C-alpha positions in Angstrom: 0.0 0.0 0.0 2.8 2.5 0.8 4.5 1.8 -2.6 1.3 2.4 -4.3 0.9 5.8 -2.4 4.4 6.8 -3.1 4.1 6.1 -6.9 0.6 7.9 -7.0 2.3 10.9 -5.5 5.1 10.6 -7.9 2.7 10.5 -10.9 1.0 13.7 -9.5 4.3 15.5 -9.3 5.2 14.6 -12.8 1.9 15.8 -14.1 2.4 18.9 -12.2 5.9 19.5 -13.7 4.7 18.9 -17.2 2.0 21.6 -16.8 4.6 24.1 -15.3 6.9 23.5 -18.2 4.2 24.7 -20.5 3.4 27.7 -18.3 6.9 29.0 -17.7 10.1 28.8 -15.5 8.8 30.9 -12.6 5.7 28.5 -12.2 7.9 25.4 -12.6 10.2 26.7 -9.9 7.2 27.0 -7.6 6.3 23.4 -8.4 9.7 22.2 -7.7 10.0 23.8 -4.3 6.7 22.3 -3.2 8.0 18.9 -4.4 11.2 19.2 -2.2 9.1 20.2 0.7 6.8 17.3 0.2 9.8 14.9 -0.2 11.3 16.1 3.0 8.1 15.4 4.8 7.9 11.7 3.7 9.5 9.2 6.2 11.7 6.6 5.0 10.2 3.1 4.7 10.3 1.2 7.9 10.9 4.4 10.0 8.6 6.8 11.9 8.4 10.3 10.5 10.5 11.6 13.3 13.3 9.1 12.8 13.5 9.8 9.3 13.6 13.6 9.7 16.3 13.3 12.5 18.7 11.6 9.9 17.9 13.4 6.8 16.5 17.0 7.5 20.0 18.5 8.3 22.0 17.3 5.5 19.2 17.9 3.1 19.0 21.6 4.3 22.6 21.9 4.1 22.7 20.7 0.3 19.4 22.6 -0.9 19.0 25.8 1.3 22.4 27.1 0.9 22.2 27.0 -2.9 18.4 27.7 -3.4 18.8 31.5 -4.4 21.6 30.7 -7.0 19.7 27.8 -8.5 16.5 29.8 -8.9 18.5 32.7 -10.3 20.0 30.4 -13.0 16.6 28.7 -13.9 14.9 32.1 -14.4 17.7 33.4 -16.4 16.6 33.7 -20.2 20.0 35.0 -21.5 21.3 31.9 -23.2 22.0 30.7 -26.7 20.8 27.0 -26.4 19.0 24.8 -23.9 20.1 21.3 -23.5 17.9 18.7 -21.6 20.1 16.0 -20.0 19.2 13.0 -17.9 21.1 11.0 -15.4 20.0 7.5 -15.3 21.1 4.2 -13.7 20.2 1.8 -10.8 19.1 3.2 -7.3 21.9 4.1 -4.9 24.6 4.5 -7.6 25.0 8.3 -6.6 23.1 10.1 -9.3 21.7 12.7 -6.9 25.1 13.3 -5.2 26.7 13.7 -8.5 24.2 16.3 -9.7 24.5 18.3 -6.5 28.3 18.3 -6.8 28.1 19.7 -10.4 25.2 22.1 -9.9 25.9 23.5 -6.3 29.4 22.1 -5.7 28.1 20.4 -2.4 28.2 16.9 -1.2 26.5 14.9 1.7 27.0 11.2 2.6 23.2 11.1 3.7 21.2 8.8 1.2 17.8 10.0 0.3 16.2 8.1 -2.4 14.8 10.1 -5.3 11.0 10.0 -5.6 10.1 10.0 -9.2 12.2 12.6 -10.8 14.0 15.8 -9.8 16.0 18.4 -11.7 18.4 21.2 -11.6 19.5 24.0 -14.0 23.0 25.3 -14.7 24.2 27.8 -17.3 27.7 27.1 -18.7 29.8 28.5 -21.4 31.1 26.1 -24.1 32.4 26.7 -27.7 31.7 30.4 -27.5 27.9 29.7 -26.6 25.9 30.3 -23.4 24.2 26.9 -22.8 21.6 26.3 -20.2 21.5 22.8 -18.9 18.3 21.2 -17.6 19.6 18.3 -15.9 17.1 15.7 -14.7 17.8 13.2 -11.7 15.8 10.1 -12.3 14.9 7.5 -9.7 16.5 4.1 -10.3 13.8 1.9 -8.7 11.8 -0.3 -11.0 8.4 1.0 -9.6 9.4 4.5 -11.1 10.4 3.3 -14.5 7.3 4.2 -16.3 7.4 7.7 -14.9 11.0 8.3 -15.7 11.2 6.9 -19.2 8.3 9.4 -20.0 11.1 12.1 -19.5 13.5 10.5 -22.1 11.5 12.2 -25.0 13.4 15.2 -26.0 16.5 14.4 -24.1 19.6 15.7 -25.9 22.1 13.4 -23.8 22.4 10.9 -21.2 24.9 10.1 -18.3 24.5 6.5 -17.6 25.9 5.8 -14.1 26.8 2.5 -12.3 28.5 2.1 -8.8 32.1 0.6 -9.0 31.4 -1.0 -5.5 28.2 -2.5 -6.8 28.6 -5.1 -9.6 24.8 -5.5 -10.0 24.5 -1.8 -11.1 27.2 -2.5 -13.7 25.5 -5.6 -14.9 22.4 -3.5 -15.5 24.1 -1.0 -17.8 23.0 -2.9 -21.0 19.3 -2.8 -19.8 19.5 0.9 -19.4 20.9 1.1 -22.9 18.1 -0.8 -24.1 15.6 1.6 -22.4 17.4 4.5 -24.0 17.2 3.0 -27.7 13.5 2.1 -26.9 12.6 5.6 -25.8 14.8 7.9 -27.9 16.5 8.3 -31.3 19.8 6.5 -32.0 21.6 9.6 -32.3 21.3 10.7 -28.6 24.8 10.9 -26.9 25.4 8.6 -23.9 28.4 8.8 -21.5 29.0 5.8 -19.2 30.0 6.9 -15.8 31.5 4.7 -13.1 30.7 6.4 -9.7 32.5 6.3 -6.3 35.9 5.8 -7.7 37.4 6.9 -4.4 36.1 3.9 -2.5 38.3 1.2 -1.7 35.5 -1.4 -1.9 35.8 -1.7 -5.6 33.9 -4.6 -7.4 34.1 -3.4 -10.9 37.6 -2.7 -12.3 38.5 0.4 -14.5 39.3 -2.0 -17.4 35.8 -3.7 -17.2 34.1 -0.3 -17.4 36.4 0.9 -20.3 35.8 -2.4 -22.0 32.0 -2.3 -21.9 32.1 1.3 -22.9 34.1 0.4 -26.0 31.7 -2.5 -26.9 28.7 -0.2 -26.6 30.4 2.7 -28.5 30.3 5.0 -25.5 32.8 7.4 -23.9 33.8 6.4 -20.4 34.7 8.3 -17.2 35.3 7.1 -13.6 34.0 9.7 -11.0 33.8 10.6 -7.5 31.1 13.1 -6.2 32.6 13.0 -2.7 36.1 13.9 -3.9 34.9 16.0 -6.9 36.9 13.7 -9.5 35.9 14.2 -13.2 32.3 15.4 -12.3 32.7 18.8 -14.3 34.7 16.9 -16.9 31.9 14.6 -17.6 29.3 17.2 -18.1 31.6 19.5 -20.2 32.3 16.5 -22.5 28.6 15.6 -22.9 27.8 19.3 -23.8 30.6 19.4 -26.3 29.4 16.4 -28.1 26.0 17.9 -28.2 27.5 21.1 -29.5 29.5 19.4 -32.2 26.3 17.5 -33.3 24.6 20.8 -33.5 27.4 22.4 -35.6 27.6 19.3 -37.9 23.9 19.9 -38.7 24.3 23.5 -39.3 27.2 22.8 -41.6 25.0 20.5 -43.6 22.1 23.0 -43.9 23.5 26.6 -43.5 20.0 27.9 -44.1 19.1 26.8 -40.5 21.3 29.5 -39.1 18.7 32.2 -39.9 16.1 30.0 -38.0 18.3 29.4 -34.9 17.0 31.2 -31.8 18.2 31.4 -28.2 15.7 28.7 -27.3 16.7 26.2 -29.9 17.0 22.6 -28.6 19.0 20.0 -30.3 15.7 17.9 -30.8 14.2 20.7 -32.7 16.8 20.3 -35.4 15.3 18.4 -38.3 18.5 17.0 -39.6 19.3 15.4 -36.2 16.2 13.2 -36.2 15.4 10.3 -38.5 12.1 10.2 -40.5 10.6 7.6 -38.3 11.9 8.9 -35.0 9.2 9.6 -32.3 11.3 11.6 -29.9 
């Protein structure tokens, strides 16, 4: 019953976010803040509300509150050349949320709070002489949220597929996540394979195994640590560069598109980037 209730809440939040996306950034921010508050109020399974808050409230405030004003300012900023929608996917507990917080807010906490449905952050960067706004979605890894999270694959311009080097099961699930990407997006969407927690001594997946799998799948590969801030920025910069390169290739192939390019252009709005039978 509790799982059904949590899933129902997540579905409602997704519907709210979709509506807010259509209504503008300011209303979307309001929805996000309400969602964060609601998630804080939900006790962990098997714990009373007081026990859950005692463990998680302080570190979550440390991660979120200190950076709220900066994040909201970035989200509301309309001065950009392109907006790229990126997704971080992978099994539960591989460190997706910590990875996103490290990149967006340069913060880290060891407290584990499972993502309910899907969250996001916004960060503006400069790459290849362009001001690029990144809308980065942090997806829940649990199977019960799969229907919700895969709905967000549509329109994604890039994926970070993450596994935990201390958890071989998460590594073995990589090919299933690749299947999900192929099922719900177009084949051209860039994907980078990311091995998280490379600072940990409890390694179960070697660097060579990760590199070999990435080579077989045709992906670029990084090992990272959100805790020690290893390769976090480099991963995002590389993914953005790949997307920008694909954008440039399309513009070179059809120079007339330059006149039609606006500051809100997304990669998926480029007709040359999509195949004729693609649904994304």
